[in-house]
N, C-alpha and C positions, 0 to 999 in steps of 0.2 A: 504494500500500500504506500503510495507516494504521499508527500506532505499535503498536497492539495486535497486529496481524498480524505486524509486524516483530519484536516481542518474542517472539511464539509461534514464529516460524521460527528465531529465535536460540536459543531453548530447545531446540527439536528438534535443531538442528545440534550444540549443546553436548552433548546427551544421546547422540546417535549417536557422537560422538567420545570422550566421557569415561566412558560407562557401563561398558565392560569394565574400565578401570583402577579405577574407583570400586568395582565389585563385588569385584575381586581384593583391593584394600586392605581392604575391610570383611570379606571372608572370612578374612583373616589375623587380624583383631581378634576376630571372633566364633567362628571355627572352623567355620562352617556357611555353605555357599554359598546355601542357601535363605533364611536369615535376612539374609545380605548383600544379596541381591536385593531383599528387602522393605525394608530400610533405604535402599537406593539409590532405590527407587521413592518412599519417603516423602520423601526429599530433593527428588526431582523434583516431587512434589505441592506442597511448600513453595515451590519455585521458581516453579511455575505460579501460585501465589497471590500471591507477593510481587513478582516481577520486573515484571509489568505495572504495578504501582503505584509501585514504587521505582526501576524501571529495571534493566537488566542490569548486574551488577557488573563491575568491571574484570577480575577473574579468575574467570569463571563456573565453570570446572572446579574451582578451589580452593575456591570458595564451596560447591559441591555436596559436595565431599569433607569440608570442615569441618562442614557441617550433618549429613551422614550419620555422621561420626565422633562427633559429640556424641550423636546418637541411639544409636550402638553402645555408647558408654561408659555411657550411662544404662541400656541393656539389660544390660550386663555387671554393673554395680553392683546392679541389681534382682535378677539371678540369684544373685549372691553373697549378698545379704541374705536371699533366699529359702532358699538352702542353709543359711545360718547359723541361721535360724529353725527349719528342719527338724531340725538337729542339736540345738538347745536343747530342742525338743519331745521328741525321742527320749531325751535325757538325763533329762528330767522324767518321762517315762513309765517308764523303767528304774528310776528312784529310787522311784517310787510302787509299782512291781511288787515291788521288794525290801523295801519298808517293811512290817513286820508290822502287823496291826491293821485296824480298820475304816476305810473312807474318810472323809475329813472332809466331812460333808454341807454344812456352811456354805460351803465353797469351791465347791460345785456350783451354787449360786444364780447365776442370770444377772444381768446388769447392771441389769435392770429393778427387781429387789427385790421383797420380799414384799408391800408395800402395794399395788402395781399388780396383783399376781397375785390378790389376794383381793377387789378391787373389782368390784362387779357393775354392769352397765349398768342405768340406771333410765329409766323412762318420762318423759313431760313433767312430770307432777306429782310424781314421786318414788315412786309406788306402782305397782301392776300396770297394764298397758296398758289403754286404753279398751275393747278388745274383751273383756278379762277382766271388767271391771266390768259391761259390758252383758250378755254371755252368761251369766256365772256368778254375777253378783250381788255378788261380793266379791273382794278381792285375795287372800284366803287360799286360794282354790281353785287358785291357781297359773296361770302362763302356759301351761304344758304342757297341763293339762287343758282349758283354754279352746280349744286348737287340736286337740282330739280325741285327745290322747295321755295315757296314764297318767302320773301325776305321779311314780310311784316306779320304773317300769321303762322308760319312754320308748317303749313299744310302743303301737300304735294300739288303740283300743277296738273 
């Protein structure tokens, strides 16, 4: 048996022994058995990636628990931050609903800004595309009419 197979069999044995304890401890942290099972499996995947390279740690059960607990703590923090953001958004929406007057149009702009919204794509030379110059004779007749569409309505001729 080579070292990779030995490591794999050690991981399987540790998983069989430690998984019920691991899931129970994580369920106490998260309050959800399904999430606890997912976190335990994430820890197993990390062990399958790291242990063949670094070797099986001295306390493999404790290593799995510590890895899974770190993931659980991250999840709890993420959920708390998400709930906090939802409350802030709710307060902002309530304040806007109670505030009389028109909405502030300037605050509705996205992060791109007006200069990007008004910019038009240009052809290679900066004028109408070559098909408009060939078929229509000038750039003034517009790209839309060049392609068989009315310039004003967008409908086909």
